[in-house]
N, C-alpha and C positions, 0 to 999 in steps of 0.2 A: 543441911541435917543428912544424915546416911539413911540408908534403907537397912532394913532387916528382914535375912531369908528366915522365909515362916519355912519353908521344904524345896528341894531340893531331886529332880531324878528324872528318870525317862517310862514309857510304858512298858509292861512286859510284855516277853518277848511269845507269850501264850497267845496272843493277839493274831500270831500268825502260826497258830498248832492248825489249822484248817492248813492252810497254804502247804506247811510241810508234811504232813498226811502223805495230799496228793504229790509232789514234789518227789517221796520217798515209792509212791506203790508208781509213777513214771518215771523213775531218773534214768531209764532203761532209753531214753530218750532224749540223754544227758539236755537238752534246754532247762527239762526241769530245775537240775543240777545250782543252774547261773539264776534261774528264781527267786531260788528257797535264798540264793545269797544274795541277793539282791533284798532280797524281804528281809533279810535279818538285818543289812548294814541303814534301810532305812529305819527302822527302830535305834537301832544303836546310835545313829549320829542326830536321832531326837531328845532335845534337852529341854525339861520344860523347869521354871524356877518361879517357884511366887514368894514375895515380898511382900513385907507391911504398906504398901504402896502402886502394887502393879503385879500381873504374870507375864513374863516373859519368856517366848516360844523359839526355838533355836532350832530349824529341820533345813534338812540338805546332805545329801551324800556327796553328789559333785558338785551342784551350787547350794548357797547357804542363803536362808531365809526368816532373819527374827523379824518376831511381832509382839506389839506389846499392847496391855489392855487393860485399863487402869480400872483400879479397884472399889474407884466410887463409881463406875460406869454398871455393878451389877446388881440387876434388879431380883435376880431371884438363885435360888442353885436347889438342886438336886441328885441322888446320889442311884445309879442303875447299875442291879450286879445279876445282867442276863445268867441263865441257868450254867453257861459252861464258867463261865465268871467265877460264880458263888463256889463253884466245889474246886477251885483252886485260891479262894481266900482274896480272891480281885474286883475292888468295882469303878463303874464310869464317874465322873465328876462332870454334870453340866448348869452351867453358868448361863443363866439368862441377860442380856446384860441389853444397854442403850444404845453401846457402842457400834458407830455404823459400819462398820467391814467384820465385826465378831459381834454379829445378833445371837446365833448363841456360840457357847465356847463350850469344847471337851475337855477335857484332861482324861484319858482311857488307862485302862487296864491298871492299877494303882493297887499299890499296900495299901493299909488302913485308911479305908476312904474316909470312914463316918469324920476318924480324928481330922482328919483333912478339912472336913466339908466344913463342920467348927473353927477349925483355926481363922480358915478364909471368911466363915462368916461376921465372925468379931473384928479381925482385920477392914473389912468390908467398912462393919458400925464403927469403927474409931477415922477410919479416914473420910468417911461424909463427914462426919461432925467437925473435923481437923481443915475439911474444904468448904464447909457452910452450905453442901450442897446436900437437896432433900428428893428426893424421885415420886413424879408423878404420872400417873397413864391419862391419856386422853382417846375415849372411845368414841 
């Protein structure tokens, strides 16, 4: 069975706004120019793909890391809209999971966060039903 893509994208460059401002202010030092370029490349080479089975994240400018999160492991989903991101229409999606390497997974600074959150929520429910997985908490 083939996976269906729900969403694919990268975080917004707005996450680097503070870095860019500082680099412009101190560009006469030359090093901030390289910091700005590096910050741009970090976001540019960061790819997040949400399918109906998992979330696949690829990161890295020189070396690449691929991280996967199975959707049936997602326990809770929330949206955060810090003031500055809210001004430009972006939001962060936070996933609380039972995965050992990704207890809290964050999809930062994306457009249409509410719609993607709902798509992920639906996909999590469907995936749990297919895998016959039930999430229980022990305290």
